[in-house]
C-alpha positions as CSV (number, residue, x, y, z in Angstrom):
1,M,0.0,0.0,0.0
2,A,1.3,3.5,-0.9
3,I,2.1,5.6,2.1
4,T,0.9,9.2,1.5
5,A,2.0,12.4,3.1
6,A,-1.5,12.9,4.5
7,M,-1.3,9.5,6.3
8,V,2.1,10.4,7.8
9,K,0.7,13.7,9.0
10,E,-2.3,12.1,10.6
11,L,-0.1,9.6,12.4
12,R,2.2,12.4,13.6
13,D,-0.7,14.5,14.8
14,S,-2.1,11.6,16.8
15,T,1.1,10.3,18.3
16,G,3.6,13.1,18.3
17,A,6.1,10.9,16.6
18,G,8.8,12.2,14.2
19,M,8.2,12.2,10.5
20,M,10.5,9.4,9.7
21,D,9.3,7.3,12.6
22,A,5.7,7.8,11.5
23,K,6.5,6.8,7.9
24,K,8.4,3.7,9.0
25,A,5.5,2.7,11.3
26,L,3.0,2.9,8.4
27,T,5.3,1.1,6.1
28,E,5.9,-1.7,8.6
29,N,2.2,-2.1,9.1
30,E,1.0,-1.7,5.5
31,G,-0.8,1.6,6.1
32,N,-2.9,0.3,9.0
33,M,-3.2,3.4,11.2
34,E,-4.1,1.6,14.4
35,A,-1.4,-1.0,14.0
36,A,1.1,1.8,13.3
37,I,0.1,3.6,16.5
38,D,0.6,0.4,18.5
39,W,4.0,-0.1,16.7
40,L,5.1,3.4,17.8
41,R,3.9,2.8,21.3
42,T,5.8,-0.5,21.5
43,K,9.0,1.3,20.3
44,G,8.4,4.1,22.9
45,L,8.1,6.7,20.2
46,A,4.5,7.7,20.9
47,K,5.1,8.9,24.5
48,A,5.7,12.4,23.3
49,A,2.0,12.7,22.4
50,K,0.9,12.6,26.0
51,K,3.4,15.3,26.9
52,S,3.0,17.7,24.0
53,G,0.2,19.6,25.6
54,R,2.2,20.5,28.7
55,T,3.7,24.0,29.0
56,A,7.4,24.1,28.3
57,A,8.6,27.4,29.8
58,E,11.9,26.3,31.3
59,G,15.0,25.1,29.5
60,L,18.2,26.7,28.3
61,V,19.6,29.4,26.0
62,A,22.9,28.4,24.3
63,V,25.2,30.9,22.5
64,Q,27.8,30.1,19.9
65,S,30.1,32.5,18.0
66,E,32.9,32.2,15.4
67,G,34.4,34.8,13.2
68,G,31.8,37.5,12.6
69,V,28.8,35.3,13.4
70,A,27.0,34.7,16.7
71,V,23.8,32.8,17.5
72,A,21.6,32.3,20.5
73,V,19.2,29.4,20.6
74,E,16.4,28.7,23.1
75,V,15.2,25.1,23.7
76,N,12.4,24.7,26.2
77,S,11.5,22.0,28.7
78,E,8.8,21.8,31.3
79,T,11.0,22.0,34.4
80,D,14.4,23.3,35.5
81,F,15.3,19.7,36.5
82,V,15.6,18.8,32.9
83,A,17.6,22.0,32.1
84,R,20.2,20.5,34.5
85,N,20.2,17.1,32.8
86,G,23.4,16.3,30.9
87,D,21.6,14.7,28.0
88,F,19.4,17.8,27.5
89,Q,22.4,20.1,27.7
90,Q,24.3,18.0,25.1
91,M,21.3,18.2,22.8
92,V,21.0,21.9,23.2
93,G,24.7,22.4,22.5
94,Q,24.3,20.3,19.3
95,V,21.3,22.4,18.2
96,A,23.4,25.6,18.8
97,N,26.2,24.2,16.7
98,I,23.8,23.5,13.9
99,A,22.4,27.0,14.2
100,M,25.7,28.5,13.2
101,G,25.1,27.3,9.7
102,V,21.5,28.4,9.2
103,A,19.7,31.8,8.9
104,D,16.6,31.5,11.1
105,T,14.4,29.4,13.4
106,E,12.5,27.8,10.5
107,A,15.7,26.7,8.8
108,L,17.1,25.4,12.1
109,A,14.0,23.3,12.8
110,A,14.3,21.6,9.4
111,A,18.2,21.2,9.5
112,N,19.7,17.7,9.8
113,M,20.5,16.4,13.3
114,D,21.6,12.8,13.5
115,G,19.7,11.8,10.4
116,K,16.5,13.6,11.4
117,S,15.3,17.2,11.4
118,V,16.1,19.1,14.5
119,T,12.4,19.2,15.4
120,D,12.1,15.4,15.1
121,A,15.3,14.8,17.0
122,I,14.0,16.9,19.9
123,T,10.7,15.1,19.7
124,A,12.5,11.7,19.9
125,K,14.3,13.0,23.1
126,V,10.9,13.6,24.7
127,A,10.3,9.9,24.9
128,T,13.6,9.3,26.7
129,I,13.9,12.3,28.9
130,G,10.2,12.3,29.8
131,E,9.1,15.9,29.4
132,N,7.7,18.0,26.7
133,M,10.6,19.9,24.9
134,S,10.7,22.2,21.9
135,L,12.9,24.5,19.9
136,R,11.4,27.9,20.4
137,R,13.7,30.3,18.6
138,M,17.1,31.3,17.4
139,V,18.6,34.7,16.7
140,R,21.7,35.5,14.7
141,V,23.9,38.6,14.4
142,E,26.8,39.2,12.0
143,G,29.4,41.9,11.9
144,E,33.1,42.8,11.8
145,S,33.4,41.4,15.4
146,V,31.0,39.6,17.7
147,A,30.7,39.1,21.5
148,S,28.5,37.0,23.7
149,Y,27.5,36.6,27.3
150,V,25.4,34.1,29.3
151,H,23.8,35.1,32.5
152,G,23.3,32.4,35.1
153,A,25.3,29.9,33.2
154,I,24.6,26.3,34.2
155,V,27.4,25.0,32.0
156,P,29.7,27.1,29.8
157,G,27.7,28.8,27.0
158,M,24.3,27.8,28.4
159,G,22.0,29.5,30.9
160,K,18.8,31.4,31.4
161,I,19.7,34.6,29.5
162,G,21.9,34.7,26.4
163,V,23.1,37.9,24.7
164,I,25.0,38.3,21.4
165,V,26.4,41.6,20.1
166,S,28.0,42.6,16.8
167,F,30.2,45.7,16.4
168,K,32.8,47.4,14.3
169,G,36.2,47.6,15.9
170,D,38.6,45.2,17.7
171,N,37.8,45.4,21.4
172,A,36.5,42.0,22.6
173,D,36.5,43.0,26.3
174,F,34.2,46.0,25.6
175,G,32.0,43.9,23.4
176,K,31.4,41.5,26.3
177,Q,30.7,44.4,28.7
178,V,28.0,45.6,26.3
179,A,26.6,42.1,26.2
180,M,26.5,42.1,30.0
181,H,24.8,45.5,30.0
182,V,22.1,44.2,27.6
183,A,21.5,41.2,29.9
184,A,21.0,43.6,32.8
185,T,18.9,46.3,31.2
186,N,17.0,44.5,28.4
187,P,16.7,47.5,26.0
188,A,13.8,47.6,23.6
189,S,16.0,48.5,20.6
190,L,19.5,49.6,19.5
191,S,18.6,53.2,18.9
192,E,15.6,55.6,18.7
193,N,15.5,54.9,14.9
194,D,15.0,51.2,15.5
195,L,12.3,51.5,18.1
196,D,8.8,50.2,17.2
197,Q,6.9,53.3,16.2
198,T,3.7,51.9,17.7
199,L,5.4,51.9,21.1
200,V,6.7,55.4,20.6
201,E,3.3,56.8,19.7
202,R,1.6,55.0,22.6
203,E,4.2,56.4,25.1
204,K,3.8,59.9,23.6
205,Q,0.1,59.7,24.0
206,V,0.3,58.7,27.6
207,L,2.8,61.4,28.4
208,T,0.6,64.0,26.5
209,D,-2.5,63.0,28.6
210,Q,-0.4,63.2,31.8
211,A,0.9,66.6,30.9
212,R,-2.6,67.9,30.1
213,E,-3.7,66.9,33.5
214,S,-1.4,69.6,34.9
215,G,-3.6,72.3,33.3
216,K,-0.5,74.1,32.0
217,P,-0.5,76.1,28.7
218,D,0.0,74.1,25.4
219,A,3.4,75.7,24.8
220,V,4.6,74.4,28.2
221,I,3.0,71.0,27.6
222,E,4.9,70.6,24.3
223,K,8.2,71.3,26.1
224,M,7.3,68.8,28.8
225,I,6.5,66.1,26.2
226,V,9.9,66.7,24.4
227,G,11.7,66.3,27.7
228,R,9.8,63.3,28.8
229,M,10.2,61.5,25.5
230,K,14.0,62.2,25.6
231,K,14.0,60.5,29.1
232,Y,12.0,57.6,27.6
233,F,14.5,57.0,24.9
234,E,17.3,57.1,27.4
235,E,15.6,54.3,29.3
236,V,14.7,51.9,26.5
237,T,17.3,52.3,23.7
238,L,20.7,50.7,24.1
239,L,22.8,53.5,22.8
240,N,21.1,56.1,24.9
241,Q,21.1,54.2,28.2
242,K,23.6,55.0,30.9
243,F,26.4,52.4,30.7
244,V,26.1,50.0,33.6
245,M,29.9,49.8,33.8
246,N,30.2,53.6,34.0
247,P,26.9,55.4,34.6
248,D,28.5,58.8,33.9
249,V,28.4,58.1,30.2
250,T,25.9,56.6,27.7
251,V,26.6,53.3,26.0
252,A,27.1,55.3,22.7
253,Q,29.8,57.5,24.4
254,A,31.4,54.5,26.0
255,A,31.6,52.7,22.6
256,K,33.1,55.8,21.0
257,D,35.7,56.0,23.8
258,A,36.5,52.3,23.2
259,G,36.9,52.7,19.5
260,V,33.8,50.6,18.8
261,E,30.5,51.0,16.9
262,I,27.8,48.7,18.1
263,T,25.8,47.5,15.1
264,A,23.3,44.9,16.4
265,Y,22.4,42.9,19.5
266,A,19.9,40.2,20.6
267,R,18.8,39.2,24.1
268,V,17.1,35.8,24.6
269,E,15.7,34.9,28.0
270,V,14.3,31.4,28.7
271,G,10.5,31.4,28.8
272,E,10.1,35.1,28.0
273,G,6.5,35.7,27.0
274,I,5.3,32.2,27.8
275,E,2.3,31.9,30.2
276,K,3.3,29.5,32.9
277,E,0.8,27.3,34.7
278,E,0.8,27.9,38.4
279,E,1.7,24.7,40.2
280,D,3.0,24.1,43.7
281,F,6.3,22.5,44.3
282,A,4.9,19.3,45.8
283,A,2.7,18.8,42.7
284,E,5.7,19.4,40.4
285,V,7.8,16.8,42.2
286,A,4.9,14.3,42.2
287,K,4.5,14.8,38.4
288,T,8.2,14.4,37.9
289,M,8.1,11.1,39.8
290,G,5.1,9.9,37.7
291,K,2.6,10.0,40.6
């Protein structure tokens, strides 16, 4: 019996198995869907299906850099216990190595990893490690020089927050200081020009409404808004922020003094933006022990 792509998709959707495993299961069982499901269960490859609905908001960020390229990759797990598991860390490191050769998250998910796609390789690990896991994202920066920093590193190059920076110039120590600054302050953009205009307009409207509450003349209000927007840009844009290592100067001025021009950065924090289910510690331990 011919095995179609639709059949493979149906089996993957119902079991959570990888594409190649699903195809093999159907081939081995002559297209019989129920028999293929049982075959996957027997091989331990359908376990991921029971876990795929769980929130995976923990995990690790791994950074890699070479030459003028740096990447940061986030792979999620359900608990911090797994993030400290050697097998999980090895897998995340392998994914980060692969990320050095691709352009974005979609390409990384489809890239080859031990004869499978990265997505399928991670899914296969779900069956052995016992938690839902997923590749969430990767970011990449390129430039004349790059630097990276991992905050809260569990092992070298992996932790809860990863930052990568690209810059013109040859000052690796300063580049790392900038990466550390970004980890601490989490700027919204590199400069005022890169800031999302929707955010700018929203902030300006709020500040305008606040200023009007003062009852002052329009000419005064305009000056108030200009001053407050300047302060806003100083708070949320990297180049305008006060440099953590020397608050007497901005990051832009510190870079100039170091003979460096910062061209791009990216900050990736584990679980950022994911809604986590509230669960007490006793329940988490019981779940981990399979009770």
